PDB file of N, CA, C and O in Angstrom:
ATOM      1  N   UNK A   1      10.890   5.246 -10.489  1.00  0.00           N
ATOM      2  CA  UNK A   1      10.768   6.092 -11.472  1.00  0.00           C
ATOM      3  C   UNK A   1      12.102   7.059 -10.929  1.00  0.00           C
ATOM      4  O   UNK A   1      13.029   7.279 -11.710  1.00  0.00           O
ATOM      5  N   UNK A   2      12.111   7.436  -9.977  1.00  0.00           N
ATOM      6  CA  UNK A   2      13.018   8.584  -9.718  1.00  0.00           C
ATOM      7  C   UNK A   2      14.377   7.562 -10.190  1.00  0.00           C
ATOM      8  O   UNK A   2      15.138   7.753 -11.139  1.00  0.00           O
ATOM      9  N   UNK A   3      14.394   6.416  -9.179  1.00  0.00           N
ATOM     10  CA  UNK A   3      15.910   5.570  -8.852  1.00  0.00           C
ATOM     11  C   UNK A   3      16.245   5.055 -11.074  1.00  0.00           C
ATOM     12  O   UNK A   3      17.361   5.357 -11.495  1.00  0.00           O
ATOM     13  N   UNK A   4      15.754   4.723 -11.579  1.00  0.00           N
ATOM     14  CA  UNK A   4      15.168   4.814 -12.897  1.00  0.00           C
ATOM     15  C   UNK A   4      16.160   5.938 -13.887  1.00  0.00           C
ATOM     16  O   UNK A   4      17.037   5.703 -14.718  1.00  0.00           O
ATOM     17  N   UNK A   5      15.618   7.140 -13.412  1.00  0.00           N
ATOM     18  CA  UNK A   5      16.663   8.424 -13.723  1.00  0.00           C
ATOM     19  C   UNK A   5      17.767   8.735 -13.155  1.00  0.00           C
ATOM     20  O   UNK A   5      18.529   9.346 -13.904  1.00  0.00           O
ATOM     21  N   UNK A   6      18.104   8.571 -12.238  1.00  0.00           N
ATOM     22  CA  UNK A   6      18.897   8.627 -11.563  1.00  0.00           C
ATOM     23  C   UNK A   6      20.114   7.562 -11.858  1.00  0.00           C
ATOM     24  O   UNK A   6      21.229   8.027 -12.094  1.00  0.00           O
ATOM     25  N   UNK A   7      19.921   6.176 -11.848  1.00  0.00           N
ATOM     26  CA  UNK A   7      20.863   5.068 -12.453  1.00  0.00           C
ATOM     27  C   UNK A   7      21.197   5.695 -13.985  1.00  0.00           C
ATOM     28  O   UNK A   7      22.325   5.908 -14.429  1.00  0.00           O
ATOM     29  N   UNK A   8      19.979   5.920 -14.639  1.00  0.00           N
ATOM     30  CA  UNK A   8      20.355   6.209 -15.983  1.00  0.00           C
ATOM     31  C   UNK A   8      21.376   7.037 -16.435  1.00  0.00           C
ATOM     32  O   UNK A   8      22.102   6.879 -17.417  1.00  0.00           O
ATOM     33  N   UNK A   9      21.346   8.535 -15.080  1.00  0.00           N
ATOM     34  CA  UNK A   9      22.340   9.036 -15.556  1.00  0.00           C
ATOM     35  C   UNK A   9      23.441   8.748 -15.132  1.00  0.00           C
ATOM     36  O   UNK A   9      24.511   8.945 -15.707  1.00  0.00           O
ATOM     37  N   UNK A  10      23.212   8.087 -13.730  1.00  0.00           N
ATOM     38  CA  UNK A  10      24.845   7.530 -13.351  1.00  0.00           C
ATOM     39  C   UNK A  10      25.789   6.371 -14.689  1.00  0.00           C
ATOM     40  O   UNK A  10      26.987   6.467 -14.956  1.00  0.00           O
ATOM     41  N   UNK A  11      24.956   5.527 -15.214  1.00  0.00           N
ATOM     42  CA  UNK A  11      25.259   4.718 -16.653  1.00  0.00           C
ATOM     43  C   UNK A  11      25.675   5.359 -17.309  1.00  0.00           C
ATOM     44  O   UNK A  11      26.582   4.823 -17.945  1.00  0.00           O
ATOM     45  N   UNK A  12      25.379   7.057 -17.726  1.00  0.00           N
ATOM     46  CA  UNK A  12      25.551   7.787 -18.850  1.00  0.00           C
ATOM     47  C   UNK A  12      26.844   8.712 -18.757  1.00  0.00           C
ATOM     48  O   UNK A  12      27.487   9.295 -19.629  1.00  0.00           O
ATOM     49  N   UNK A  13      27.067   8.582 -16.588  1.00  0.00           N
ATOM     50  CA  UNK A  13      28.251  10.042 -16.841  1.00  0.00           C
ATOM     51  C   UNK A  13      29.476   9.017 -16.126  1.00  0.00           C
ATOM     52  O   UNK A  13      30.649   9.341 -15.934  1.00  0.00           O
ATOM     53  N   UNK A  14      28.890   7.817 -15.831  1.00  0.00           N
ATOM     54  CA  UNK A  14      30.157   7.146 -15.053  1.00  0.00           C
ATOM     55  C   UNK A  14      30.553   5.692 -15.556  1.00  0.00           C
ATOM     56  O   UNK A  14      29.751   4.837 -15.931  1.00  0.00           O
ATOM     57  N   UNK A  15      31.627   5.594 -15.510  1.00  0.00           N
ATOM     58  CA  UNK A  15      32.347   4.260 -16.329  1.00  0.00           C
ATOM     59  C   UNK A  15      31.361   3.149 -15.652  1.00  0.00           C
ATOM     60  O   UNK A  15      31.074   3.212 -14.456  1.00  0.00           O
ATOM     61  N   UNK A  16      30.755   1.894 -16.712  1.00  0.00           N
ATOM     62  CA  UNK A  16      30.099   0.790 -16.215  1.00  0.00           C
ATOM     63  C   UNK A  16      30.796   0.153 -14.872  1.00  0.00           C
ATOM     64  O   UNK A  16      30.128  -0.424 -14.015  1.00  0.00           O
ATOM     65  N   UNK A  17      31.889   0.285 -14.807  1.00  0.00           N
ATOM     66  CA  UNK A  17      32.347  -0.099 -12.841  1.00  0.00           C
ATOM     67  C   UNK A  17      31.760   0.166 -11.988  1.00  0.00           C
ATOM     68  O   UNK A  17      31.271  -0.528 -11.096  1.00  0.00           O
ATOM     69  N   UNK A  18      31.741   1.657 -12.257  1.00  0.00           N
ATOM     70  CA  UNK A  18      31.798   2.439 -11.135  1.00  0.00           C
ATOM     71  C   UNK A  18      30.323   2.916 -11.279  1.00  0.00           C
ATOM     72  O   UNK A  18      30.022   3.559 -10.273  1.00  0.00           O
ATOM     73  N   UNK A  19      29.391   2.841 -12.083  1.00  0.00           N
ATOM     74  CA  UNK A  19      28.124   2.738 -12.031  1.00  0.00           C
ATOM     75  C   UNK A  19      27.428   1.890 -11.158  1.00  0.00           C
ATOM     76  O   UNK A  19      26.759   2.186 -10.167  1.00  0.00           O
ATOM     77  N   UNK A  20      27.708   0.644 -11.725  1.00  0.00           N
ATOM     78  CA  UNK A  20      26.844  -0.524 -10.958  1.00  0.00           C
ATOM     79  C   UNK A  20      27.642  -0.578  -9.465  1.00  0.00           C
ATOM     80  O   UNK A  20      27.017  -1.143  -8.568  1.00  0.00           O
ATOM     81  N   UNK A  21      28.752  -0.124  -9.189  1.00  0.00           N
ATOM     82  CA  UNK A  21      28.963  -0.318  -7.650  1.00  0.00           C
ATOM     83  C   UNK A  21      28.255   0.834  -7.164  1.00  0.00           C
ATOM     84  O   UNK A  21      28.282   0.918  -5.936  1.00  0.00           O
ATOM     85  N   UNK A  22      27.613   1.768  -7.772  1.00  0.00           N
ATOM     86  CA  UNK A  22      27.124   2.961  -6.982  1.00  0.00           C
ATOM     87  C   UNK A  22      25.079   1.886  -7.121  1.00  0.00           C
ATOM     88  O   UNK A  22      24.256   2.065  -6.223  1.00  0.00           O
ATOM     89  N   UNK A  23      24.854   1.230  -7.977  1.00  0.00           N
ATOM     90  CA  UNK A  23      23.519   0.887  -8.030  1.00  0.00           C
ATOM     91  C   UNK A  23      23.874   0.090  -7.133  1.00  0.00           C
ATOM     92  O   UNK A  23      24.133   0.790  -6.154  1.00  0.00           O
ATOM     93  N   UNK A  24      24.039  -0.976  -6.891  1.00  0.00           N
ATOM     94  CA  UNK A  24      24.520  -1.627  -5.708  1.00  0.00           C
ATOM     95  C   UNK A  24      24.716  -1.651  -4.610  1.00  0.00           C
ATOM     96  O   UNK A  24      24.397  -2.559  -3.842  1.00  0.00           O
ATOM     97  N   UNK A  25      25.386  -0.458  -4.298  1.00  0.00           N
ATOM     98  CA  UNK A  25      25.385   0.228  -2.854  1.00  0.00           C
ATOM     99  C   UNK A  25      24.211   0.520  -2.232  1.00  0.00           C
ATOM    100  O   UNK A  25      23.683   0.129  -1.191  1.00  0.00           O
ATOM    101  N   UNK A  26      23.800   1.587  -3.418  1.00  0.00           N
ATOM    102  CA  UNK A  26      22.040   2.175  -3.315  1.00  0.00           C
ATOM    103  C   UNK A  26      21.260   0.982  -2.936  1.00  0.00           C
ATOM    104  O   UNK A  26      20.537   1.353  -2.012  1.00  0.00           O
ATOM    105  N   UNK A  27      21.062  -0.152  -3.162  1.00  0.00           N
ATOM    106  CA  UNK A  27      20.211  -1.517  -3.371  1.00  0.00           C
ATOM    107  C   UNK A  27      20.666  -1.834  -1.856  1.00  0.00           C
ATOM    108  O   UNK A  27      19.771  -1.910  -1.013  1.00  0.00           O
ATOM    109  N   UNK A  28      22.045  -2.029  -1.450  1.00  0.00           N
ATOM    110  CA  UNK A  28      22.202  -2.502  -0.264  1.00  0.00           C
ATOM    111  C   UNK A  28      21.625  -2.061   0.808  1.00  0.00           C
ATOM    112  O   UNK A  28      20.878  -2.577   1.639  1.00  0.00           O
ATOM    113  N   UNK A  29      22.423  -0.247   0.566  1.00  0.00           N
ATOM    114  CA  UNK A  29      21.870   0.706   1.823  1.00  0.00           C
ATOM    115  C   UNK A  29      19.998   0.691   1.576  1.00  0.00           C
ATOM    116  O   UNK A  29      19.446   1.257   2.520  1.00  0.00           O
ATOM    117  N   UNK A  30      19.601   0.477   1.148  1.00  0.00           N
ATOM    118  CA  UNK A  30      18.074   0.867   1.273  1.00  0.00           C
ATOM    119  C   UNK A  30      17.233  -0.499   1.975  1.00  0.00           C
ATOM    120  O   UNK A  30      16.157  -0.546   2.571  1.00  0.00           O
ATOM    121  N   UNK A  31      18.453  -1.812   1.540  1.00  0.00           N
ATOM    122  CA  UNK A  31      17.694  -2.968   2.143  1.00  0.00           C
ATOM    123  C   UNK A  31      17.955  -2.966   4.000  1.00  0.00           C
ATOM    124  O   UNK A  31      17.204  -3.370   4.888  1.00  0.00           O
ATOM    125  N   UNK A  32      19.202  -2.394   4.073  1.00  0.00           N
ATOM    126  CA  UNK A  32      19.750  -2.842   5.404  1.00  0.00           C
ATOM    127  C   UNK A  32      18.951  -1.828   5.853  1.00  0.00           C
ATOM    128  O   UNK A  32      18.502  -2.173   6.946  1.00  0.00           O
ATOM    129  N   UNK A  33      18.571  -0.789   5.554  1.00  0.00           N
ATOM    130  CA  UNK A  33      17.868   0.577   6.363  1.00  0.00           C
ATOM    131  C   UNK A  33      15.942  -0.131   6.659  1.00  0.00           C
ATOM    132  O   UNK A  33      15.259   0.211   7.624  1.00  0.00           O
ATOM    133  N   UNK A  34      15.568  -0.911   5.784  1.00  0.00           N
ATOM    134  CA  UNK A  34      14.476  -1.637   5.889  1.00  0.00           C
ATOM    135  C   UNK A  34      14.067  -2.506   7.276  1.00  0.00           C
ATOM    136  O   UNK A  34      12.963  -2.870   7.682  1.00  0.00           O
ATOM    137  N   UNK A  35      15.839  -2.737   8.003  1.00  0.00           N
ATOM    138  CA  UNK A  35      15.371  -3.070   9.096  1.00  0.00           C
ATOM    139  C   UNK A  35      14.837  -2.263  10.155  1.00  0.00           C
ATOM    140  O   UNK A  35      14.264  -2.739  11.135  1.00  0.00           O
ATOM    141  N   UNK A  36      15.025  -1.054   9.958  1.00  0.00           N
ATOM    142  CA  UNK A  36      14.350  -0.060  10.920  1.00  0.00           C
ATOM    143  C   UNK A  36      13.097   0.683  10.309  1.00  0.00           C
ATOM    144  O   UNK A  36      13.319   1.886  10.172  1.00  0.00           O
ATOM    145  N   UNK A  37      12.280   0.423  10.048  1.00  0.00           N
ATOM    146  CA  UNK A  37      10.829   0.402   9.588  1.00  0.00           C
ATOM    147  C   UNK A  37      10.049   0.118  10.998  1.00  0.00           C
ATOM    148  O   UNK A  37       9.886  -1.033  11.402  1.00  0.00           O
ATOM    149  N   UNK A  38       9.675   1.038  11.569  1.00  0.00           N
ATOM    150  CA  UNK A  38       8.302   0.671  12.187  1.00  0.00           C
ATOM    151  C   UNK A  38       7.302   1.032  12.045  1.00  0.00           C
ATOM    152  O   UNK A  38       7.277   2.259  12.148  1.00  0.00           O
ATOM    153  N   UNK A  39       6.165   0.515  11.803  1.00  0.00           N
ATOM    154  CA  UNK A  39       5.043   0.794  11.895  1.00  0.00           C
ATOM    155  C   UNK A  39       3.865   0.890  12.861  1.00  0.00           C
ATOM    156  O   UNK A  39       3.215  -0.123  12.601  1.00  0.00           O
ATOM    157  N   UNK A  40       3.443   1.330  13.509  1.00  0.00           N
ATOM    158  CA  UNK A  40       2.201   1.334  14.828  1.00  0.00           C
ATOM    159  C   UNK A  40       1.631   0.209  14.648  1.00  0.00           C
ATOM    160  O   UNK A  40       1.206   0.132  13.496  1.00  0.00           O
ATOM    161  N   UNK A  41       1.390  -0.867  15.375  1.00  0.00           N
ATOM    162  CA  UNK A  41       0.411  -1.899  15.566  1.00  0.00           C
ATOM    163  C   UNK A  41       0.898  -3.039  14.764  1.00  0.00           C
ATOM    164  O   UNK A  41       0.221  -4.053  14.590  1.00  0.00           O
ATOM    165  N   UNK A  42       1.808  -2.903  14.390  1.00  0.00           N
ATOM    166  CA  UNK A  42       2.289  -4.061  13.609  1.00  0.00           C
ATOM    167  C   UNK A  42       4.142  -4.088  13.631  1.00  0.00           C
ATOM    168  O   UNK A  42       4.830  -3.067  13.643  1.00  0.00           O
ATOM    169  N   UNK A  43       4.856  -5.983  13.632  1.00  0.00           N
ATOM    170  CA  UNK A  43       6.037  -6.224  13.957  1.00  0.00           C
ATOM    171  C   UNK A  43       6.674  -5.888  13.022  1.00  0.00           C
ATOM    172  O   UNK A  43       6.322  -5.955  11.844  1.00  0.00           O
ATOM    173  N   UNK A  44       7.913  -5.397  13.544  1.00  0.00           N
ATOM    174  CA  UNK A  44       9.548  -5.148  12.314  1.00  0.00           C
ATOM    175  C   UNK A  44       9.827  -6.317  11.579  1.00  0.00           C
ATOM    176  O   UNK A  44       9.269  -7.277  12.110  1.00  0.00           O
ATOM    177  N   UNK A  45      10.199  -6.497  10.991  1.00  0.00           N
ATOM    178  CA  UNK A  45      11.012  -7.602  10.254  1.00  0.00           C
ATOM    179  C   UNK A  45      11.935  -8.712  11.306  1.00  0.00           C
ATOM    180  O   UNK A  45      12.041  -9.937  11.249  1.00  0.00           O
ATOM    181  N   UNK A  46      12.470  -7.808  12.165  1.00  0.00           N
ATOM    182  CA  UNK A  46      13.416  -8.740  13.444  1.00  0.00           C
ATOM    183  C   UNK A  46      12.554  -8.232  14.853  1.00  0.00           C
ATOM    184  O   UNK A  46      13.036  -8.666  15.900  1.00  0.00           O
ATOM    185  N   UNK A  47      11.771  -7.674  14.942  1.00  0.00           N
ATOM    186  CA  UNK A  47      11.154  -7.485  16.485  1.00  0.00           C
ATOM    187  C   UNK A  47      10.005  -7.172  16.663  1.00  0.00           C
ATOM    188  O   UNK A  47       9.118  -7.248  15.812  1.00  0.00           O
ATOM    189  N   UNK A  48       9.918  -6.895  17.463  1.00  0.00           N
ATOM    190  CA  UNK A  48       8.060  -6.379  17.840  1.00  0.00           C
ATOM    191  C   UNK A  48       7.221  -7.700  17.471  1.00  0.00           C
ATOM    192  O   UNK A  48       7.705  -8.785  17.150  1.00  0.00           O
ATOM    193  N   UNK A  49       5.568  -7.304  17.608  1.00  0.00           N
ATOM    194  CA  UNK A  49       4.881  -7.968  17.798  1.00  0.00           C
ATOM    195  C   UNK A  49       3.534  -7.082  17.200  1.00  0.00           C
ATOM    196  O   UNK A  49       3.295  -5.875  17.220  1.00  0.00           O
ATOM    197  N   UNK A  50       2.822  -8.174  16.695  1.00  0.00           N
ATOM    198  CA  UNK A  50       1.365  -7.442  15.699  1.00  0.00           C
ATOM    199  C   UNK A  50       0.800  -7.023  17.066  1.00  0.00           C
ATOM    200  O   UNK A  50       1.082  -7.385  18.208  1.00  0.00           O
ATOM    201  N   UNK A  51      -0.056  -6.175  16.597  1.00  0.00           N
ATOM    202  CA  UNK A  51      -1.312  -5.471  17.697  1.00  0.00           C
ATOM    203  C   UNK A  51      -2.161  -6.398  17.497  1.00  0.00           C
ATOM    204  O   UNK A  51      -2.249  -7.014  16.435  1.00  0.00           O
ATOM    205  N   UNK A  52      -3.172  -6.669  18.927  1.00  0.00           N
ATOM    206  CA  UNK A  52      -4.497  -7.387  18.332  1.00  0.00           C
ATOM    207  C   UNK A  52      -5.661  -7.387  17.018  1.00  0.00           C
ATOM    208  O   UNK A  52      -6.396  -8.202  16.462  1.00  0.00           O
ATOM    209  N   UNK A  53      -5.249  -5.646  16.898  1.00  0.00           N
ATOM    210  CA  UNK A  53      -6.132  -5.450  15.764  1.00  0.00           C
ATOM    211  C   UNK A  53      -5.954  -6.023  14.933  1.00  0.00           C
ATOM    212  O   UNK A  53      -6.856  -6.639  14.366  1.00  0.00           O
ATOM    213  N   UNK A  54      -4.490  -6.036  14.479  1.00  0.00           N
ATOM    214  CA  UNK A  54      -3.617  -6.540  13.029  1.00  0.00           C
ATOM    215  C   UNK A  54      -3.981  -7.693  12.998  1.00  0.00           C
ATOM    216  O   UNK A  54      -4.106  -8.113  11.847  1.00  0.00           O
ATOM    217  N   UNK A  55      -4.275  -8.607  14.007  1.00  0.00           N
ATOM    218  CA  UNK A  55      -3.970 -10.134  13.859  1.00  0.00           C
ATOM    219  C   UNK A  55      -5.215 -10.493  13.041  1.00  0.00           C
ATOM    220  O   UNK A  55      -5.339 -11.100  11.977  1.00  0.00           O
ATOM    221  N   UNK A  56      -6.366  -9.751  14.126  1.00  0.00           N
ATOM    222  CA  UNK A  56      -7.628 -10.182  13.608  1.00  0.00           C
ATOM    223  C   UNK A  56      -8.090  -9.779  12.717  1.00  0.00           C
ATOM    224  O   UNK A  56      -9.082 -10.429  12.385  1.00  0.00           O
ATOM    225  N   UNK A  57      -7.777  -8.654  11.857  1.00  0.00           N
ATOM    226  CA  UNK A  57      -7.890  -8.265  10.164  1.00  0.00           C
ATOM    227  C   UNK A  57      -6.881  -8.759   9.486  1.00  0.00           C
ATOM    228  O   UNK A  57      -6.777  -8.306   8.346  1.00  0.00           O
ATOM    229  N   UNK A  58      -5.669  -9.973   9.986  1.00  0.00           N
ATOM    230  CA  UNK A  58      -5.682 -10.670   9.084  1.00  0.00           C
ATOM    231  C   UNK A  58      -6.140 -12.191   9.095  1.00  0.00           C
ATOM    232  O   UNK A  58      -6.006 -12.995   8.173  1.00  0.00           O
ATOM    233  N   UNK A  59      -6.748 -12.422  10.423  1.00  0.00           N
ATOM    234  CA  UNK A  59      -6.986 -13.873  10.182  1.00  0.00           C
ATOM    235  C   UNK A  59      -8.817 -13.763  10.210  1.00  0.00           C
ATOM    236  O   UNK A  59      -9.728 -14.398  10.741  1.00  0.00           O
ATOM    237  N   UNK A  60      -8.675 -12.443   9.211  1.00  0.00           N
ATOM    238  CA  UNK A  60     -10.710 -11.821   9.698  1.00  0.00           C
ATOM    239  C   UNK A  60     -11.204 -12.530  10.291  1.00  0.00           C
ATOM    240  O   UNK A  60     -11.694 -13.607   9.951  1.00  0.00           O
ATOM    241  N   UNK A  61     -11.147 -11.889  11.606  1.00  0.00           N
ATOM    242  CA  UNK A  61     -12.215 -12.959  12.785  1.00  0.00           C
ATOM    243  C   UNK A  61     -12.972 -11.059  12.963  1.00  0.00           C
ATOM    244  O   UNK A  61     -13.995 -11.062  13.647  1.00  0.00           O
ATOM    245  N   UNK A  62     -12.749 -10.301  12.684  1.00  0.00           N
ATOM    246  CA  UNK A  62     -13.768  -8.789  12.678  1.00  0.00           C
ATOM    247  C   UNK A  62     -12.850  -8.023  13.322  1.00  0.00           C
ATOM    248  O   UNK A  62     -11.977  -7.815  12.480  1.00  0.00           O
ATOM    249  N   UNK A  63     -12.531  -7.447  14.409  1.00  0.00           N
ATOM    250  CA  UNK A  63     -12.095  -6.340  15.668  1.00  0.00           C
ATOM    251  C   UNK A  63     -12.374  -5.147  15.461  1.00  0.00           C
ATOM    252  O   UNK A  63     -11.820  -4.247  16.093  1.00  0.00           O
ATOM    253  N   UNK A  64     -13.272  -4.929  14.551  1.00  0.00           N
ATOM    254  CA  UNK A  64     -13.775  -3.510  14.455  1.00  0.00           C
ATOM    255  C   UNK A  64     -15.257  -3.615  13.746  1.00  0.00           C
ATOM    256  O   UNK A  64     -15.855  -4.571  13.252  1.00  0.00           O
ATOM    257  N   UNK A  65     -15.624  -2.103  13.919  1.00  0.00           N
ATOM    258  CA  UNK A  65     -16.866  -2.049  13.231  1.00  0.00           C
ATOM    259  C   UNK A  65     -16.914  -2.585  11.524  1.00  0.00           C
ATOM    260  O   UNK A  65     -16.073  -2.341  10.659  1.00  0.00           O
ATOM    261  N   UNK A  66     -18.075  -3.313  11.403  1.00  0.00           N
ATOM    262  CA  UNK A  66     -18.212  -3.695   9.709  1.00  0.00           C
ATOM    263  C   UNK A  66     -18.844  -2.517   8.897  1.00  0.00           C
ATOM    264  O   UNK A  66     -19.179  -2.663   7.722  1.00  0.00           O
ATOM    265  N   UNK A  67     -19.035  -1.002   9.777  1.00  0.00           N
ATOM    266  CA  UNK A  67     -19.179  -0.560   8.686  1.00  0.00           C
ATOM    267  C   UNK A  67     -18.227   0.364   8.235  1.00  0.00           C
ATOM    268  O   UNK A  67     -18.267   1.276   7.408  1.00  0.00           O
ATOM    269  N   UNK A  68     -17.562   0.015   8.805  1.00  0.00           N
ATOM    270  CA  UNK A  68     -16.057   0.524   8.948  1.00  0.00           C
ATOM    271  C   UNK A  68     -15.275  -0.019   7.476  1.00  0.00           C
ATOM    272  O   UNK A  68     -14.752   0.610   6.556  1.00  0.00           O
ATOM    273  N   UNK A  69     -15.433  -1.232   7.685  1.00  0.00           N
ATOM    274  CA  UNK A  69     -14.534  -2.288   6.682  1.00  0.00           C
ATOM    275  C   UNK A  69     -16.037  -2.832   5.446  1.00  0.00           C
ATOM    276  O   UNK A  69     -15.712  -3.638   4.574  1.00  0.00           O
ATOM    277  N   UNK A  70     -16.588  -2.658   5.454  1.00  0.00           N
ATOM    278  CA  UNK A  70     -17.958  -3.210   4.526  1.00  0.00           C
ATOM    279  C   UNK A  70     -18.164  -1.856   3.405  1.00  0.00           C
ATOM    280  O   UNK A  70     -18.347  -0.752   3.918  1.00  0.00           O
ATOM    281  N   UNK A  71     -18.144  -1.921   2.476  1.00  0.00           N
ATOM    282  CA  UNK A  71     -18.896  -1.377   1.316  1.00  0.00           C
ATOM    283  C   UNK A  71     -20.231  -1.933   1.379  1.00  0.00           C
ATOM    284  O   UNK A  71     -20.513  -3.131   1.419  1.00  0.00           O
ATOM    285  N   UNK A  72     -21.500  -0.358   1.387  1.00  0.00           N
ATOM    286  CA  UNK A  72     -22.694  -0.449   1.389  1.00  0.00           C
ATOM    287  C   UNK A  72     -23.017  -0.028   0.139  1.00  0.00           C
ATOM    288  O   UNK A  72     -22.607   1.047  -0.300  1.00  0.00           O
ATOM    289  N   UNK A  73     -24.030  -1.108  -0.759  1.00  0.00           N
ATOM    290  CA  UNK A  73     -24.252  -0.961  -2.002  1.00  0.00           C
ATOM    291  C   UNK A  73     -25.977  -0.444  -1.543  1.00  0.00           C
ATOM    292  O   UNK A  73     -26.763  -1.037  -0.805  1.00  0.00           O
ATOM    293  N   UNK A  74     -26.146   0.732  -2.216  1.00  0.00           N
ATOM    294  CA  UNK A  74     -27.317   1.102  -2.325  1.00  0.00           C
ATOM    295  C   UNK A  74     -28.325   0.616  -2.972  1.00  0.00           C
ATOM    296  O   UNK A  74     -28.259   0.333  -4.169  1.00  0.00           O
ATOM    297  N   UNK A  75     -29.298   0.476  -2.305  1.00  0.00           N
ATOM    298  CA  UNK A  75     -30.395  -0.565  -2.992  1.00  0.00           C
ATOM    299  C   UNK A  75     -31.257   0.686  -4.002  1.00  0.00           C
ATOM    300  O   UNK A  75     -31.385   1.857  -3.646  1.00  0.00           O
ATOM    301  N   UNK A  76     -31.794   0.096  -5.335  1.00  0.00           N
ATOM    302  CA  UNK A  76     -33.164   0.840  -6.042  1.00  0.00           C
ATOM    303  C   UNK A  76     -33.923   1.412  -5.714  1.00  0.00           C
ATOM    304  O   UNK A  76     -34.756   0.549  -5.439  1.00  0.00           O
ATOM    305  N   UNK A  77     -34.461   2.538  -5.440  1.00  0.00           N
ATOM    306  CA  UNK A  77     -35.818   3.517  -4.900  1.00  0.00           C
ATOM    307  C   UNK A  77     -36.895   3.386  -5.874  1.00  0.00           C
ATOM    308  O   UNK A  77     -37.353   4.200  -6.675  1.00  0.00           O
ATOM    309  N   UNK A  78     -37.290   1.784  -5.538  1.00  0.00           N
ATOM    310  CA  UNK A  78     -38.904   1.405  -6.645  1.00  0.00           C
ATOM    311  C   UNK A  78     -39.907   2.956  -6.959  1.00  0.00           C
ATOM    312  O   UNK A  78     -40.256   3.485  -8.014  1.00  0.00           O
ATOM    313  N   UNK A  79     -40.105   3.276  -5.708  1.00  0.00           N
ATOM    314  CA  UNK A  79     -41.120   5.203  -5.760  1.00  0.00           C
ATOM    315  C   UNK A  79     -40.153   6.054  -6.743  1.00  0.00           C
ATOM    316  O   UNK A  79     -40.460   6.492  -7.852  1.00  0.00           O
ATOM    317  N   UNK A  80     -38.902   6.186  -6.067  1.00  0.00           N
ATOM    318  CA  UNK A  80     -38.301   7.524  -7.701  1.00  0.00           C
ATOM    319  C   UNK A  80     -38.388   6.806  -8.976  1.00  0.00           C
ATOM    320  O   UNK A  80     -38.523   7.396 -10.048  1.00  0.00           O
ATOM    321  N   UNK A  81     -38.298   5.335  -8.844  1.00  0.00           N
ATOM    322  CA  UNK A  81     -37.632   4.926 -10.692  1.00  0.00           C
ATOM    323  C   UNK A  81     -39.488   5.114 -11.096  1.00  0.00           C
ATOM    324  O   UNK A  81     -39.810   5.345 -12.261  1.00  0.00           O
ATOM    325  N   UNK A  82     -40.600   4.974  -9.949  1.00  0.00           N
ATOM    326  CA  UNK A  82     -41.949   4.968 -10.982  1.00  0.00           C
ATOM    327  C   UNK A  82     -42.047   6.384 -11.201  1.00  0.00           C
ATOM    328  O   UNK A  82     -42.439   6.836 -12.276  1.00  0.00           O
ATOM    329  N   UNK A  83     -41.624   7.282  -9.991  1.00  0.00           N
ATOM    330  CA  UNK A  83     -41.874   8.551 -10.426  1.00  0.00           C
ATOM    331  C   UNK A  83     -41.198   9.239 -11.762  1.00  0.00           C
ATOM    332  O   UNK A  83     -41.723  10.041 -12.534  1.00  0.00           O
ATOM    333  N   UNK A  84     -40.012   8.738 -11.791  1.00  0.00           N
ATOM    334  CA  UNK A  84     -39.001   9.038 -13.284  1.00  0.00           C
ATOM    335  C   UNK A  84     -39.544   8.378 -14.704  1.00  0.00           C
ATOM    336  O   UNK A  84     -39.108   8.719 -15.803  1.00  0.00           O
ATOM    337  N   UNK A  85     -40.597   7.349 -14.491  1.00  0.00           N
ATOM    338  CA  UNK A  85     -41.212   6.232 -15.688  1.00  0.00           C
ATOM    339  C   UNK A  85     -42.641   7.642 -16.048  1.00  0.00           C
ATOM    340  O   UNK A  85     -43.098   8.118 -17.087  1.00  0.00           O
ATOM    341  N   UNK A  86     -42.919   7.873 -14.537  1.00  0.00           N
ATOM    342  CA  UNK A  86     -43.895   9.002 -15.218  1.00  0.00           C
ATOM    343  C   UNK A  86     -44.011  10.300 -15.757  1.00  0.00           C
ATOM    344  O   UNK A  86     -44.754  10.821 -16.589  1.00  0.00           O
ATOM    345  N   UNK A  87     -42.892  10.752 -14.918  1.00  0.00           N
ATOM    346  CA  UNK A  87     -42.413  12.215 -15.822  1.00  0.00           C
ATOM    347  C   UNK A  87     -42.374  12.025 -17.383  1.00  0.00           C
ATOM    348  O   UNK A  87     -43.134  12.586 -18.172  1.00  0.00           O
ATOM    349  N   UNK A  88     -41.428  11.199 -17.682  1.00  0.00           N
ATOM    350  CA  UNK A  88     -41.012  10.343 -19.042  1.00  0.00           C
ATOM    351  C   UNK A  88     -42.331  10.611 -19.876  1.00  0.00           C
ATOM    352  O   UNK A  88     -42.392  11.337 -20.868  1.00  0.00           O
ATOM    353  N   UNK A  89     -43.259   9.984 -19.371  1.00  0.00           N
ATOM    354  CA  UNK A  89     -44.638   9.789 -19.700  1.00  0.00           C
ATOM    355  C   UNK A  89     -45.134  10.664 -20.421  1.00  0.00           C
ATOM    356  O   UNK A  89     -46.315  10.588 -20.761  1.00  0.00           O
TER     357      UNK A  89
END
């Protein structure tokens, strides 16, 4: 959204040629800068190696505790439901 506003102002205030040069330069610069992004445990675009945990998660082999990764759906409590029904009556 911010880029759309900034480029919109650029096209409004600058000649079209200059606005396109500005926009293209920003896009090329962000593409080059993405080569330097480093996320711990993951390989970069051109260097590095994934950690064992990242590889296991990608291959769905486990590697972490199931409680941390699996959603626990609560089971209905039949006793509590029976009490509520009795209170209604």
